[in-house]
Residue, then its C-alpha position, 0 to 999 in steps of 0.5 A: m104764898s109763903k117764901f118757902f113755897k115761892f122758892v120751891v116753885v122757882a127752883f122747880a121752874m129752873l130745874s125744868l128749864s135746865n133739863a129742857a133740850d136745846l133743840r126740838v127737832g121735827t121729823n116725819a118718822a115714815y121715811p125709812p131709812f132716814e126716819f122711821i119707828n124701829d122694833q123698840n117703838k122708837i124713832a130711828g134712822f140716818d137723820i136721827d143718828l146724824v143729829d146725834a153725831l152732830s150734837k156730840k161734836i157741837g155740844f147741844t141736847y135735842e129731842i125728836v118730835n114726830m109729825s106730818f111732813d107737810g106740817l114741819i115748816p109751819a111748825l118751825k115757823a110757829g116756834k113749835i120746833d127749832a129744827i127739821a131733820a126729815a130728808m128735806s131738800a132746799t127747794p126755792d120756795r122753802v128757802k124763802a121761808v127757812d134756812f138750810t144747812k149744806a146738803y148732806y145726802i144727794t138723791e134722785n127721783l125714782f119712778i116705780k111701777k108694778a113688775g110686769d106692767n109693760a104699758i108704762n116705760s117712760k114719763a110720757d106713758l103716765n099721761g092720763k094715769k094716776i101717780a102716787v107721791q108723798l105730800g109736800t115732797v120734791q117728788e110731789i112738785a115733779a109729779r104735778e109737772l107731768k103732762g096729763a098725770k093725775v097726782m095722788a098725794n099721800e100722808d106718807i110714802f108707805a101709803a103711796i106704795m100700798a096704793l100702787k100694790n093695790g092697783k089704785v095708781s099706776a106708778v109711784l114717784v119717790d126719792s131713790s134712796i127710799g124707793y130702793g128700800y121698798l123695791k128690795k122688800n117688794p119683788d112685785l114692784a119695779e123701777f122704770l125711770k130715774e132722774p135728777d130731782g133738781s135739788e142740791g140734796f137733803s139738808l137740815a132746816f132752821d127758821k129764817n135768820k134764827k140759827t145762823d151761827l149753829i148752821a155754820k157749826i153744823n156745816a163745818t161738823i158735817d165735813e168733820l164727820k165725813q173726814d173721820g169716818t163717822y158719816d160713812k159708817l152711818l151710810e153703811k148702817y142704813d144701806l145707803k152707800 
């Protein structure tokens, strides 16, 4: 190999490295309004805009990587991504595996049924019934604790909603911020119960003990975004306020 060719290879490698994003951020773009595919076929949503706002304040670059929700933490542990921004709650089991930032959005569990279904009005009424959830979520954990309920775990929440609309399940258990969006667009569905989900809310996640300094910066910057009005503008943009 000539010295010139070696120089070109090294220079190209250095250029590629310099153009690489600081963070590969994993998400599951099937959870509107937090992450979804927009009309321009791009990943958008509250979480994506929040990451963008944080990057501008802190000074890092990023790229968004779309994958299944239940595959996010394994991908983080395997080094395929550097962070998670996917409306993820810091459950006790997850905290054992990854580090979380402070919560940036608080939600509740929302139970949805078909409008006009008078047989279901409480959790007790779900005994012996099928209930759909998104795989790997806090709502799946809650659903599996329901006495006698038969849980159908779906790859995304859209599939859970469609299962309800098509009569394959009797109810859907979903995060309230997501569920209300579907209720607005589907008058044939109705809520019948809302309760705390037992978590502190949605947080960004990083591999255990890998990004402690960045987490501290993000926590401080989240407070700044709330103080300067940026956070409220994002809430209004995605009808979350």
